[in-house]
CHARMM-style PDB file with segment names, atoms N, HN, CA, C and O in Angstrom:
ATOM      1  N   MET     1     110.783 109.833 237.659  1.00  0.00      PROA
ATOM      2  CA  MET     1     110.763 108.473 237.135  1.00  0.00      PROA
ATOM      3  C   MET     1     110.744 108.546 235.599  1.00  0.00      PROA
ATOM      4  O   MET     1     109.924 109.258 235.020  1.00  0.00      PROA
ATOM      5  N   PRO     2     111.655 107.805 234.946  1.00  0.00      PROA
ATOM      6  CA  PRO     2     111.696 107.844 233.483  1.00  0.00      PROA
ATOM      7  C   PRO     2     110.456 107.193 232.865  1.00  0.00      PROA
ATOM      8  O   PRO     2     109.894 106.240 233.404  1.00  0.00      PROA
ATOM      9  N   ASP     3     110.061 107.727 231.742  1.00  0.00      PROA
ATOM     10  HN  ASP     3     110.518 108.501 231.303  1.00  0.00      PROA
ATOM     11  CA  ASP     3     108.929 107.189 230.990  1.00  0.00      PROA
ATOM     12  C   ASP     3     109.381 105.885 230.319  1.00  0.00      PROA
ATOM     13  O   ASP     3     110.295 105.907 229.495  1.00  0.00      PROA
ATOM     14  N   PRO     4     108.755 104.751 230.658  1.00  0.00      PROA
ATOM     15  CA  PRO     4     109.172 103.466 230.086  1.00  0.00      PROA
ATOM     16  C   PRO     4     109.144 103.439 228.554  1.00  0.00      PROA
ATOM     17  O   PRO     4     109.976 102.776 227.935  1.00  0.00      PROA
ATOM     18  N   ALA     5     108.206 104.144 227.947  1.00  0.00      PROA
ATOM     19  HN  ALA     5     107.530 104.682 228.450  1.00  0.00      PROA
ATOM     20  CA  ALA     5     108.131 104.170 226.484  1.00  0.00      PROA
ATOM     21  C   ALA     5     109.335 104.902 225.891  1.00  0.00      PROA
ATOM     22  O   ALA     5     109.861 104.500 224.854  1.00  0.00      PROA
ATOM     23  N   VAL     6     109.765 105.968 226.547  1.00  0.00      PROA
ATOM     24  HN  VAL     6     109.338 106.295 227.390  1.00  0.00      PROA
ATOM     25  CA  VAL     6     110.936 106.719 226.075  1.00  0.00      PROA
ATOM     26  C   VAL     6     112.199 105.870 226.221  1.00  0.00      PROA
ATOM     27  O   VAL     6     113.047 105.845 225.328  1.00  0.00      PROA
ATOM     28  N   VAL     7     112.316 105.181 227.345  1.00  0.00      PROA
ATOM     29  HN  VAL     7     111.628 105.201 228.071  1.00  0.00      PROA
ATOM     30  CA  VAL     7     113.467 104.305 227.574  1.00  0.00      PROA
ATOM     31  C   VAL     7     113.486 103.189 226.535  1.00  0.00      PROA
ATOM     32  O   VAL     7     114.535 102.897 225.962  1.00  0.00      PROA
ATOM     33  N   ALA     8     112.345 102.568 226.290  1.00  0.00      PROA
ATOM     34  HN  ALA     8     111.493 102.806 226.756  1.00  0.00      PROA
ATOM     35  CA  ALA     8     112.260 101.493 225.296  1.00  0.00      PROA
ATOM     36  C   ALA     8     112.631 102.002 223.904  1.00  0.00      PROA
ATOM     37  O   ALA     8     113.333 101.319 223.158  1.00  0.00      PROA
ATOM     38  N   ALA     9     112.162 103.193 223.556  1.00  0.00      PROA
ATOM     39  HN  ALA     9     111.591 103.748 224.162  1.00  0.00      PROA
ATOM     40  CA  ALA     9     112.482 103.771 222.245  1.00  0.00      PROA
ATOM     41  C   ALA     9     113.971 104.070 222.128  1.00  0.00      PROA
ATOM     42  O   ALA     9     114.561 103.873 221.066  1.00  0.00      PROA
ATOM     43  N   ALA    10     114.582 104.543 223.206  1.00  0.00      PROA
ATOM     44  HN  ALA    10     114.103 104.703 224.069  1.00  0.00      PROA
ATOM     45  CA  ALA    10     116.018 104.837 223.188  1.00  0.00      PROA
ATOM     46  C   ALA    10     116.818 103.546 222.988  1.00  0.00      PROA
ATOM     47  O   ALA    10     117.764 103.520 222.200  1.00  0.00      PROA
ATOM     48  N   TRP    11     116.446 102.479 223.694  1.00  0.00      PROA
ATOM     49  HN  TRP    11     115.678 102.500 224.334  1.00  0.00      PROA
ATOM     50  CA  TRP    11     117.141 101.200 223.522  1.00  0.00      PROA
ATOM     51  C   TRP    11     116.948 100.668 222.107  1.00  0.00      PROA
ATOM     52  O   TRP    11     117.885 100.141 221.508  1.00  0.00      PROA
ATOM     53  N   GLU    12     115.753 100.801 221.577  1.00  0.00      PROA
ATOM     54  HN  GLU    12     114.991 101.229 222.063  1.00  0.00      PROA
ATOM     55  CA  GLU    12     115.473 100.331 220.213  1.00  0.00      PROA
ATOM     56  C   GLU    12     116.328 101.089 219.198  1.00  0.00      PROA
ATOM     57  O   GLU    12     116.892 100.487 218.284  1.00  0.00      PROA
ATOM     58  N   ALA    13     116.422 102.403 219.359  1.00  0.00      PROA
ATOM     59  HN  ALA    13     115.964 102.891 220.102  1.00  0.00      PROA
ATOM     60  CA  ALA    13     117.244 103.212 218.454  1.00  0.00      PROA
ATOM     61  C   ALA    13     118.716 102.820 218.573  1.00  0.00      PROA
ATOM     62  O   ALA    13     119.413 102.714 217.564  1.00  0.00      PROA
ATOM     63  N   TRP    14     119.188 102.606 219.799  1.00  0.00      PROA
ATOM     64  HN  TRP    14     118.622 102.693 220.618  1.00  0.00      PROA
ATOM     65  CA  TRP    14     120.587 102.214 220.014  1.00  0.00      PROA
ATOM     66  C   TRP    14     120.875 100.867 219.365  1.00  0.00      PROA
ATOM     67  O   TRP    14     121.890 100.706 218.687  1.00  0.00      PROA
ATOM     68  N   ARG    15     119.985  99.903 219.572  1.00  0.00      PROA
ATOM     69  HN  ARG    15     119.161 100.034 220.122  1.00  0.00      PROA
ATOM     70  CA  ARG    15     120.180  98.578 218.982  1.00  0.00      PROA
ATOM     71  C   ARG    15     120.187  98.644 217.455  1.00  0.00      PROA
ATOM     72  O   ARG    15     120.956  97.930 216.811  1.00  0.00      PROA
ATOM     73  N   ALA    16     119.345  99.488 216.875  1.00  0.00      PROA
ATOM     74  HN  ALA    16     118.721 100.068 217.398  1.00  0.00      PROA
ATOM     75  CA  ALA    16     119.322  99.645 215.417  1.00  0.00      PROA
ATOM     76  C   ALA    16     120.646 100.228 214.915  1.00  0.00      PROA
ATOM     77  O   ALA    16     121.160  99.796 213.883  1.00  0.00      PROA
ATOM     78  N   GLU    17     121.190 101.191 215.629  1.00  0.00      PROA
ATOM     79  HN  GLU    17     120.772 101.542 216.467  1.00  0.00      PROA
ATOM     80  CA  GLU    17     122.471 101.787 215.236  1.00  0.00      PROA
ATOM     81  C   GLU    17     123.600 100.765 215.348  1.00  0.00      PROA
ATOM     82  O   GLU    17     124.463 100.700 214.473  1.00  0.00      PROA
ATOM     83  N   VAL    18     123.601  99.975 216.408  1.00  0.00      PROA
ATOM     84  HN  VAL    18     122.899 100.028 217.119  1.00  0.00      PROA
ATOM     85  CA  VAL    18     124.626  98.946 216.575  1.00  0.00      PROA
ATOM     86  C   VAL    18     124.511  97.907 215.451  1.00  0.00      PROA
ATOM     87  O   VAL    18     125.526  97.487 214.894  1.00  0.00      PROA
ATOM     88  N   ALA    19     123.310  97.499 215.122  1.00  0.00      PROA
ATOM     89  HN  ALA    19     122.486  97.840 215.574  1.00  0.00      PROA
ATOM     90  CA  ALA    19     123.106  96.525 214.046  1.00  0.00      PROA
ATOM     91  C   ALA    19     123.612  97.089 212.713  1.00  0.00      PROA
ATOM     92  O   ALA    19     124.249  96.375 211.939  1.00  0.00      PROA
ATOM     93  N   PHE    20     123.331  98.363 212.447  1.00  0.00      PROA
ATOM     94  HN  PHE    20     122.814  98.943 213.076  1.00  0.00      PROA
ATOM     95  CA  PHE    20     123.825  98.994 211.220  1.00  0.00      PROA
ATOM     96  C   PHE    20     125.343  98.986 211.187  1.00  0.00      PROA
ATOM     97  O   PHE    20     125.939  98.629 210.170  1.00  0.00      PROA
ATOM     98  N   ALA    21     125.975  99.374 212.287  1.00  0.00      PROA
ATOM     99  HN  ALA    21     125.491  99.664 213.113  1.00  0.00      PROA
ATOM    100  CA  ALA    21     127.438  99.415 212.347  1.00  0.00      PROA
ATOM    101  C   ALA    21     128.029  98.016 212.171  1.00  0.00      PROA
ATOM    102  O   ALA    21     129.024  97.847 211.465  1.00  0.00      PROA
ATOM    103  N   ASP    22     127.427  97.022 212.805  1.00  0.00      PROA
ATOM    104  HN  ASP    22     126.619  97.159 213.378  1.00  0.00      PROA
ATOM    105  CA  ASP    22     127.905  95.646 212.661  1.00  0.00      PROA
ATOM    106  C   ASP    22     127.837  95.199 211.201  1.00  0.00      PROA
ATOM    107  O   ASP    22     128.781  94.600 210.685  1.00  0.00      PROA
ATOM    108  N   ARG    23     126.721  95.492 210.541  1.00  0.00      PROA
ATOM    109  HN  ARG    23     125.954  95.978 210.960  1.00  0.00      PROA
ATOM    110  CA  ARG    23     126.575  95.122 209.128  1.00  0.00      PROA
ATOM    111  C   ARG    23     127.584  95.877 208.266  1.00  0.00      PROA
ATOM    112  O   ARG    23     128.196  95.297 207.369  1.00  0.00      PROA
ATOM    113  N   PHE    24     127.757  97.169 208.539  1.00  0.00      PROA
ATOM    114  HN  PHE    24     127.260  97.640 209.268  1.00  0.00      PROA
ATOM    115  CA  PHE    24     128.671  97.999 207.751  1.00  0.00      PROA
ATOM    116  C   PHE    24     130.092  97.453 207.830  1.00  0.00      PROA
ATOM    117  O   PHE    24     130.767  97.317 206.810  1.00  0.00      PROA
ATOM    118  N   VAL    25     130.542  97.142 209.038  1.00  0.00      PROA
ATOM    119  HN  VAL    25     129.994  97.252 209.866  1.00  0.00      PROA
ATOM    120  CA  VAL    25     131.910  96.630 209.216  1.00  0.00      PROA
ATOM    121  C   VAL    25     132.036  95.250 208.578  1.00  0.00      PROA
ATOM    122  O   VAL    25     133.029  94.972 207.906  1.00  0.00      PROA
ATOM    123  N   ALA    26     131.054  94.389 208.774  1.00  0.00      PROA
ATOM    124  HN  ALA    26     130.247  94.614 209.320  1.00  0.00      PROA
ATOM    125  CA  ALA    26     131.110  93.039 208.199  1.00  0.00      PROA
ATOM    126  C   ALA    26     131.131  93.080 206.679  1.00  0.00      PROA
ATOM    127  O   ALA    26     131.789  92.251 206.051  1.00  0.00      PROA
ATOM    128  N   ASP    27     130.429  94.021 206.082  1.00  0.00      PROA
ATOM    129  HN  ASP    27     129.894  94.695 206.593  1.00  0.00      PROA
ATOM    130  CA  ASP    27     130.344  94.110 204.620  1.00  0.00      PROA
ATOM    131  C   ASP    27     131.486  94.903 203.995  1.00  0.00      PROA
ATOM    132  O   ASP    27     131.645  94.890 202.774  1.00  0.00      PROA
ATOM    133  N   ALA    28     132.274  95.585 204.798  1.00  0.00      PROA
ATOM    134  HN  ALA    28     132.145  95.596 205.789  1.00  0.00      PROA
ATOM    135  CA  ALA    28     133.375  96.397 204.259  1.00  0.00      PROA
ATOM    136  C   ALA    28     134.422  95.484 203.635  1.00  0.00      PROA
ATOM    137  O   ALA    28     134.802  94.476 204.230  1.00  0.00      PROA
ATOM    138  N   PRO    29     134.888  95.830 202.445  1.00  0.00      PROA
ATOM    139  CA  PRO    29     135.888  94.983 201.791  1.00  0.00      PROA
ATOM    140  C   PRO    29     137.233  94.983 202.522  1.00  0.00      PROA
ATOM    141  O   PRO    29     137.996  94.021 202.432  1.00  0.00      PROA
ATOM    142  N   THR    30     137.517  96.075 203.247  1.00  0.00      PROA
ATOM    143  HN  THR    30     136.897  96.856 203.320  1.00  0.00      PROA
ATOM    144  CA  THR    30     138.766  96.211 203.977  1.00  0.00      PROA
ATOM    145  C   THR    30     138.598  97.308 205.028  1.00  0.00      PROA
ATOM    146  O   THR    30     137.736  98.176 204.895  1.00  0.00      PROA
ATOM    147  N   LEU    31     139.423  97.261 206.067  1.00  0.00      PROA
ATOM    148  HN  LEU    31     140.123  96.556 206.174  1.00  0.00      PROA
ATOM    149  CA  LEU    31     139.374  98.327 207.076  1.00  0.00      PROA
ATOM    150  C   LEU    31     140.029  99.614 206.582  1.00  0.00      PROA
ATOM    151  O   LEU    31     140.002 100.641 207.260  1.00  0.00      PROA
ATOM    152  N   ASP    32     140.612  99.538 205.402  1.00  0.00      PROA
ATOM    153  HN  ASP    32     140.634  98.704 204.851  1.00  0.00      PROA
ATOM    154  CA  ASP    32     141.290 100.716 204.856  1.00  0.00      PROA
ATOM    155  C   ASP    32     140.394 101.553 203.951  1.00  0.00      PROA
ATOM    156  O   ASP    32     140.865 102.511 203.338  1.00  0.00      PROA
ATOM    157  N   ILE    33     139.106 101.208 203.856  1.00  0.00      PROA
ATOM    158  HN  ILE    33     138.723 100.430 204.354  1.00  0.00      PROA
ATOM    159  CA  ILE    33     138.215 102.078 203.073  1.00  0.00      PROA
ATOM    160  C   ILE    33     138.167 103.443 203.746  1.00  0.00      PROA
ATOM    161  O   ILE    33     138.317 103.550 204.963  1.00  0.00      PROA
ATOM    162  N   VAL    34     137.960 104.474 202.953  1.00  0.00      PROA
ATOM    163  HN  VAL    34     137.838 104.387 201.964  1.00  0.00      PROA
ATOM    164  CA  VAL    34     138.049 105.845 203.456  1.00  0.00      PROA
ATOM    165  C   VAL    34     136.716 106.547 203.274  1.00  0.00      PROA
ATOM    166  O   VAL    34     136.046 106.404 202.251  1.00  0.00      PROA
ATOM    167  N   GLY    35     136.353 107.306 204.293  1.00  0.00      PROA
ATOM    168  HN  GLY    35     136.897 107.422 205.124  1.00  0.00      PROA
ATOM    169  CA  GLY    35     135.177 108.163 204.228  1.00  0.00      PROA
ATOM    170  C   GLY    35     135.581 109.578 204.572  1.00  0.00      PROA
ATOM    171  O   GLY    35     136.705 109.827 205.009  1.00  0.00      PROA
ATOM    172  N   GLU    36     134.675 110.490 204.377  1.00  0.00      PROA
ATOM    173  HN  GLU    36     133.763 110.288 204.022  1.00  0.00      PROA
ATOM    174  CA  GLU    36     134.940 111.903 204.629  1.00  0.00      PROA
ATOM    175  C   GLU    36     134.251 112.330 205.922  1.00  0.00      PROA
ATOM    176  O   GLU    36     133.044 112.151 206.090  1.00  0.00      PROA
ATOM    177  N   ASP    37     135.032 112.890 206.817  1.00  0.00      PROA
ATOM    178  HN  ASP    37     136.012 113.036 206.681  1.00  0.00      PROA
ATOM    179  CA  ASP    37     134.515 113.448 208.056  1.00  0.00      PROA
ATOM    180  C   ASP    37     134.592 114.963 207.943  1.00  0.00      PROA
ATOM    181  O   ASP    37     135.630 115.500 207.559  1.00  0.00      PROA
ATOM    182  N   SER    38     133.509 115.658 208.272  1.00  0.00      PROA
ATOM    183  HN  SER    38     132.666 115.221 208.585  1.00  0.00      PROA
ATOM    184  CA  SER    38     133.477 117.113 208.098  1.00  0.00      PROA
ATOM    185  C   SER    38     134.494 117.837 208.975  1.00  0.00      PROA
ATOM    186  O   SER    38     134.885 118.965 208.674  1.00  0.00      PROA
ATOM    187  N   TRP    39     134.917 117.200 210.045  1.00  0.00      PROA
ATOM    188  HN  TRP    39     134.600 116.284 210.289  1.00  0.00      PROA
ATOM    189  CA  TRP    39     135.857 117.836 210.968  1.00  0.00      PROA
ATOM    190  C   TRP    39     137.297 117.413 210.697  1.00  0.00      PROA
ATOM    191  O   TRP    39     138.197 118.253 210.698  1.00  0.00      PROA
ATOM    192  N   ARG    40     137.527 116.112 210.464  1.00  0.00      PROA
ATOM    193  HN  ARG    40     136.796 115.429 210.463  1.00  0.00      PROA
ATOM    194  CA  ARG    40     138.886 115.580 210.328  1.00  0.00      PROA
ATOM    195  C   ARG    40     139.329 115.365 208.893  1.00  0.00      PROA
ATOM    196  O   ARG    40     140.511 115.129 208.643  1.00  0.00      PROA
ATOM    197  N   GLY    41     138.414 115.440 207.953  1.00  0.00      PROA
ATOM    198  HN  GLY    41     137.453 115.632 208.156  1.00  0.00      PROA
ATOM    199  CA  GLY    41     138.762 115.139 206.562  1.00  0.00      PROA
ATOM    200  C   GLY    41     138.611 113.653 206.301  1.00  0.00      PROA
ATOM    201  O   GLY    41     137.659 113.027 206.764  1.00  0.00      PROA
ATOM    202  N   LYS    42     139.556 113.088 205.554  1.00  0.00      PROA
ATOM    203  HN  LYS    42     140.330 113.597 205.178  1.00  0.00      PROA
ATOM    204  CA  LYS    42     139.468 111.672 205.194  1.00  0.00      PROA
ATOM    205  C   LYS    42     139.928 110.804 206.360  1.00  0.00      PROA
ATOM    206  O   LYS    42     140.980 111.033 206.957  1.00  0.00      PROA
ATOM    207  N   VAL    43     139.102 109.793 206.668  1.00  0.00      PROA
ATOM    208  HN  VAL    43     138.247 109.607 206.184  1.00  0.00      PROA
ATOM    209  CA  VAL    43     139.427 108.840 207.736  1.00  0.00      PROA
ATOM    210  C   VAL    43     139.100 107.433 207.240  1.00  0.00      PROA
ATOM    211  O   VAL    43     138.144 107.226 206.492  1.00  0.00      PROA
ATOM    212  N   SER    44     139.911 106.479 207.671  1.00  0.00      PROA
ATOM    213  HN  SER    44     140.688 106.648 208.278  1.00  0.00      PROA
ATOM    214  CA  SER    44     139.661 105.086 207.297  1.00  0.00      PROA
ATOM    215  C   SER    44     138.709 104.441 208.302  1.00  0.00      PROA
ATOM    216  O   SER    44     138.531 104.924 209.420  1.00  0.00      PROA
ATOM    217  N   LEU    45     138.109 103.346 207.874  1.00  0.00      PROA
ATOM    218  HN  LEU    45     138.254 102.953 206.966  1.00  0.00      PROA
ATOM    219  CA  LEU    45     137.255 102.580 208.785  1.00  0.00      PROA
ATOM    220  C   LEU    45     138.093 102.096 209.967  1.00  0.00      PROA
ATOM    221  O   LEU    45     137.612 102.076 211.100  1.00  0.00      PROA
ATOM    222  N   ARG    46     139.334 101.710 209.713  1.00  0.00      PROA
ATOM    223  HN  ARG    46     139.725 101.727 208.793  1.00  0.00      PROA
ATOM    224  CA  ARG    46     140.233 101.286 210.790  1.00  0.00      PROA
ATOM    225  C   ARG    46     140.379 102.398 211.828  1.00  0.00      PROA
ATOM    226  O   ARG    46     140.308 102.138 213.029  1.00  0.00      PROA
ATOM    227  N   TRP    47     140.584 103.637 211.370  1.00  0.00      PROA
ATOM    228  HN  TRP    47     140.642 103.848 210.394  1.00  0.00      PROA
ATOM    229  CA  TRP    47     140.736 104.771 212.287  1.00  0.00      PROA
ATOM    230  C   TRP    47     139.457 104.960 213.110  1.00  0.00      PROA
ATOM    231  O   TRP    47     139.521 105.193 214.317  1.00  0.00      PROA
ATOM    232  N   VAL    48     138.310 104.860 212.460  1.00  0.00      PROA
ATOM    233  HN  VAL    48     138.257 104.671 211.480  1.00  0.00      PROA
ATOM    234  CA  VAL    48     137.029 105.047 213.151  1.00  0.00      PROA
ATOM    235  C   VAL    48     136.872 103.999 214.254  1.00  0.00      PROA
ATOM    236  O   VAL    48     136.483 104.333 215.373  1.00  0.00      PROA
ATOM    237  N   LEU    49     137.168 102.741 213.948  1.00  0.00      PROA
ATOM    238  HN  LEU    49     137.483 102.470 213.039  1.00  0.00      PROA
ATOM    239  CA  LEU    49     137.016 101.678 214.945  1.00  0.00      PROA
ATOM    240  C   LEU    49     137.974 101.877 216.116  1.00  0.00      PROA
ATOM    241  O   LEU    49     137.587 101.700 217.271  1.00  0.00      PROA
ATOM    242  N   ILE    50     139.208 102.241 215.828  1.00  0.00      PROA
ATOM    243  HN  ILE    50     139.523 102.386 214.889  1.00  0.00      PROA
ATOM    244  CA  ILE    50     140.169 102.503 216.909  1.00  0.00      PROA
ATOM    245  C   ILE    50     139.702 103.687 217.745  1.00  0.00      PROA
ATOM    246  O   ILE    50     139.791 103.660 218.972  1.00  0.00      PROA
ATOM    247  N   HSD    51     139.208 104.717 217.085  1.00  0.00      PROA
ATOM    248  HN  HSD    51     139.136 104.739 216.088  1.00  0.00      PROA
ATOM    249  CA  HSD    51     138.714 105.902 217.801  1.00  0.00      PROA
ATOM    250  C   HSD    51     137.545 105.540 218.719  1.00  0.00      PROA
ATOM    251  O   HSD    51     137.445 106.063 219.829  1.00  0.00      PROA
ATOM    252  N   MET    52     136.668 104.654 218.266  1.00  0.00      PROA
ATOM    253  HN  MET    52     136.749 104.230 217.364  1.00  0.00      PROA
ATOM    254  CA  MET    52     135.532 104.243 219.099  1.00  0.00      PROA
ATOM    255  C   MET    52     136.011 103.502 220.343  1.00  0.00      PROA
ATOM    256  O   MET    52     135.472 103.707 221.431  1.00  0.00      PROA
ATOM    257  N   VAL    53     137.021 102.640 220.194  1.00  0.00      PROA
ATOM    258  HN  VAL    53     137.459 102.473 219.310  1.00  0.00      PROA
ATOM    259  CA  VAL    53     137.580 101.948 221.357  1.00  0.00      PROA
ATOM    260  C   VAL    53     138.152 102.974 222.333  1.00  0.00      PROA
ATOM    261  O   VAL    53     137.938 102.870 223.541  1.00  0.00      PROA
ATOM    262  N   GLU    54     138.875 103.960 221.815  1.00  0.00      PROA
ATOM    263  HN  GLU    54     139.049 104.044 220.834  1.00  0.00      PROA
ATOM    264  CA  GLU    54     139.449 105.010 222.665  1.00  0.00      PROA
ATOM    265  C   GLU    54     138.353 105.776 223.409  1.00  0.00      PROA
ATOM    266  O   GLU    54     138.480 106.046 224.603  1.00  0.00      PROA
ATOM    267  N   GLU    55     137.288 106.120 222.704  1.00  0.00      PROA
ATOM    268  HN  GLU    55     137.185 105.901 221.734  1.00  0.00      PROA
ATOM    269  CA  GLU    55     136.202 106.889 223.323  1.00  0.00      PROA
ATOM    270  C   GLU    55     135.488 106.074 224.400  1.00  0.00      PROA
ATOM    271  O   GLU    55     135.202 106.586 225.482  1.00  0.00      PROA
ATOM    272  N   TYR    56     135.202 104.813 224.104  1.00  0.00      PROA
ATOM    273  HN  TYR    56     135.434 104.398 223.224  1.00  0.00      PROA
ATOM    274  CA  TYR    56     134.570 103.966 225.121  1.00  0.00      PROA
ATOM    275  C   TYR    56     135.454 103.855 226.347  1.00  0.00      PROA
ATOM    276  O   TYR    56     134.969 103.954 227.474  1.00  0.00      PROA
ATOM    277  N   ALA    57     136.755 103.648 226.138  1.00  0.00      PROA
ATOM    278  HN  ALA    57     137.149 103.567 225.222  1.00  0.00      PROA
ATOM    279  CA  ALA    57     137.687 103.525 227.262  1.00  0.00      PROA
ATOM    280  C   ALA    57     137.730 104.821 228.069  1.00  0.00      PROA
ATOM    281  O   ALA    57     137.774 104.791 229.298  1.00  0.00      PROA
ATOM    282  N   ARG    58     137.718 105.935 227.387  1.00  0.00      PROA
ATOM    283  HN  ARG    58     137.682 105.960 226.388  1.00  0.00      PROA
ATOM    284  CA  ARG    58     137.801 107.231 228.056  1.00  0.00      PROA
ATOM    285  C   ARG    58     136.592 107.477 228.949  1.00  0.00      PROA
ATOM    286  O   ARG    58     136.709 108.096 230.007  1.00  0.00      PROA
ATOM    287  N   HSD    59     135.437 106.993 228.522  1.00  0.00      PROA
ATOM    288  HN  HSD    59     135.342 106.490 227.662  1.00  0.00      PROA
ATOM    289  CA  HSD    59     134.203 107.250 229.275  1.00  0.00      PROA
ATOM    290  C   HSD    59     133.841 106.122 230.229  1.00  0.00      PROA
ATOM    291  O   HSD    59     132.815 106.193 230.905  1.00  0.00      PROA
ATOM    292  N   ASN    60     134.661 105.090 230.295  1.00  0.00      PROA
ATOM    293  HN  ASN    60     135.495 105.032 229.745  1.00  0.00      PROA
ATOM    294  CA  ASN    60     134.364 103.962 231.170  1.00  0.00      PROA
ATOM    295  C   ASN    60     134.223 104.411 232.622  1.00  0.00      PROA
ATOM    296  O   ASN    60     133.330 103.942 233.328  1.00  0.00      PROA
ATOM    297  N   GLY    61     135.082 105.301 233.070  1.00  0.00      PROA
ATOM    298  HN  GLY    61     135.808 105.681 232.496  1.00  0.00      PROA
ATOM    299  CA  GLY    61     134.985 105.806 234.438  1.00  0.00      PROA
ATOM    300  C   GLY    61     133.682 106.540 234.687  1.00  0.00      PROA
ATOM    301  O   GLY    61     133.110 106.444 235.773  1.00  0.00      PROA
ATOM    302  N   HSD    62     133.206 107.276 233.683  1.00  0.00      PROA
ATOM    303  HN  HSD    62     133.671 107.354 232.801  1.00  0.00      PROA
ATOM    304  CA  HSD    62     131.929 107.973 233.823  1.00  0.00      PROA
ATOM    305  C   HSD    62     130.788 106.972 233.966  1.00  0.00      PROA
ATOM    306  O   HSD    62     129.875 107.164 234.770  1.00  0.00      PROA
ATOM    307  N   ALA    63     130.851 105.905 233.180  1.00  0.00      PROA
ATOM    308  HN  ALA    63     131.592 105.749 232.527  1.00  0.00      PROA
ATOM    309  CA  ALA    63     129.807 104.879 233.264  1.00  0.00      PROA
ATOM    310  C   ALA    63     129.809 104.229 234.646  1.00  0.00      PROA
ATOM    311  O   ALA    63     128.749 103.923 235.193  1.00  0.00      PROA
ATOM    312  N   ASP    64     130.998 104.019 235.209  1.00  0.00      PROA
ATOM    313  HN  ASP    64     131.859 104.267 234.765  1.00  0.00      PROA
ATOM    314  CA  ASP    64     131.079 103.441 236.554  1.00  0.00      PROA
ATOM    315  C   ASP    64     130.433 104.364 237.582  1.00  0.00      PROA
ATOM    316  O   ASP    64     129.734 103.901 238.484  1.00  0.00      PROA
ATOM    317  N   LEU    65     130.664 105.662 237.448  1.00  0.00      PROA
ATOM    318  HN  LEU    65     131.232 106.038 236.715  1.00  0.00      PROA
ATOM    319  CA  LEU    65     130.062 106.611 238.392  1.00  0.00      PROA
ATOM    320  C   LEU    65     128.539 106.580 238.310  1.00  0.00      PROA
ATOM    321  O   LEU    65     127.855 106.616 239.333  1.00  0.00      PROA
ATOM    322  N   ILE    66     128.013 106.513 237.090  1.00  0.00      PROA
ATOM    323  HN  ILE    66     128.568 106.484 236.259  1.00  0.00      PROA
ATOM    324  CA  ILE    66     126.559 106.460 236.908  1.00  0.00      PROA
ATOM    325  C   ILE    66     126.007 105.164 237.496  1.00  0.00      PROA
ATOM    326  O   ILE    66     125.000 105.178 238.204  1.00  0.00      PROA
ATOM    327  N   ARG    67     126.678 104.028 237.195  1.00  0.00      PROA
ATOM    328  HN  ARG    67     127.496 104.017 236.620  1.00  0.00      PROA
ATOM    329  CA  ARG    67     126.217 102.749 237.717  1.00  0.00      PROA
ATOM    330  C   ARG    67     126.241 102.743 239.237  1.00  0.00      PROA
ATOM    331  O   ARG    67     125.314 102.236 239.868  1.00  0.00      PROA
ATOM    332  N   GLU    68     127.295 103.303 239.834  1.00  0.00      PROA
ATOM    333  HN  GLU    68     128.048 103.714 239.321  1.00  0.00      PROA
ATOM    334  CA  GLU    68     127.383 103.353 241.293  1.00  0.00      PROA
ATOM    335  C   GLU    68     126.227 104.151 241.888  1.00  0.00      PROA
ATOM    336  O   GLU    68     125.705 103.797 242.945  1.00  0.00      PROA
ATOM    337  N   ARG    69     125.828 105.225 241.215  1.00  0.00      PROA
ATOM    338  HN  ARG    69     126.252 105.513 240.357  1.00  0.00      PROA
ATOM    339  CA  ARG    69     124.687 106.027 241.698  1.00  0.00      PROA
ATOM    340  C   ARG    69     123.387 105.241 241.581  1.00  0.00      PROA
ATOM    341  O   ARG    69     122.470 105.435 242.379  1.00  0.00      PROA
ATOM    342  N   ILE    70     123.302 104.350 240.586  1.00  0.00      PROA
ATOM    343  HN  ILE    70     124.047 104.192 239.937  1.00  0.00      PROA
ATOM    344  CA  ILE    70     122.080 103.581 240.379  1.00  0.00      PROA
ATOM    345  C   ILE    70     121.974 102.421 241.366  1.00  0.00      PROA
ATOM    346  O   ILE    70     120.948 102.252 242.024  1.00  0.00      PROA
ATOM    347  N   ASP    71     123.052 101.614 241.468  1.00  0.00      PROA
ATOM    348  HN  ASP    71     123.886 101.752 240.934  1.00  0.00      PROA
ATOM    349  CA  ASP    71     122.945 100.402 242.273  1.00  0.00      PROA
ATOM    350  C   ASP    71     123.728 100.438 243.595  1.00  0.00      PROA
ATOM    351  O   ASP    71     123.605  99.528 244.415  1.00  0.00      PROA
ATOM    352  N   GLY    72     124.519 101.474 243.794  1.00  0.00      PROA
ATOM    353  HN  GLY    72     124.619 102.213 243.129  1.00  0.00      PROA
ATOM    354  CA  GLY    72     125.236 101.622 245.051  1.00  0.00      PROA
ATOM    355  C   GLY    72     126.496 100.782 245.181  1.00  0.00      PROA
ATOM    356  O   GLY    72     127.258 100.948 246.134  1.00  0.00      PROA
ATOM    357  N   ALA    73     126.724  99.877 244.226  1.00  0.00      PROA
ATOM    358  HN  ALA    73     126.106  99.743 243.452  1.00  0.00      PROA
ATOM    359  CA  ALA    73     127.929  99.039 244.291  1.00  0.00      PROA
ATOM    360  C   ALA    73     129.150  99.855 243.897  1.00  0.00      PROA
ATOM    361  O   ALA    73     129.118 100.614 242.929  1.00  0.00      PROA
ATOM    362  N   ILE    74     130.216  99.691 244.652  1.00  0.00      PROA
ATOM    363  HN  ILE    74     130.241  99.075 245.439  1.00  0.00      PROA
ATOM    364  CA  ILE    74     131.455 100.421 244.388  1.00  0.00      PROA
ATOM    365  C   ILE    74     132.510  99.421 244.002  1.00  0.00      PROA
ATOM    366  O   ILE    74     132.812  98.500 244.762  1.00  0.00      PROA
ATOM    367  N   GLY    75     133.084  99.598 242.805  1.00  0.00      PROA
ATOM    368  HN  GLY    75     132.839 100.346 242.188  1.00  0.00      PROA
ATOM    369  CA  GLY    75     134.130  98.692 242.338  1.00  0.00      PROA
ATOM    370  C   GLY    75     135.474  99.017 242.947  1.00  0.00      PROA
ATOM    371  O   GLY    75     135.689 100.121 243.448  1.00  0.00      PROA
ATOM    372  N   LEU    76     136.372  98.060 242.902  1.00  0.00      PROA
ATOM    373  HN  LEU    76     136.197  97.164 242.494  1.00  0.00      PROA
ATOM    374  CA  LEU    76     137.716  98.267 243.442  1.00  0.00      PROA
ATOM    375  C   LEU    76     138.657  98.679 242.351  1.00  0.00      PROA
ATOM    376  OT1 LEU    76     139.840  98.901 242.607  1.00  0.00      PROA
TER     377      LEU     76
END
């Protein structure tokens, strides 16, 4: 059984990260601003946002498998 305090802390940390990202994107002067990624080099905010959509889409099936194990519902 998961520790409720650990679960609550994880959700709190996730919500804080989402709030930071929302503020960062809202305050960005343009989606073409560039940052440095240690692996890919220079990337634009536009590239990062598109990449996040791709990653979420890629893992959607994994999330469905986890949800099915939790609640037993099987999607079509």
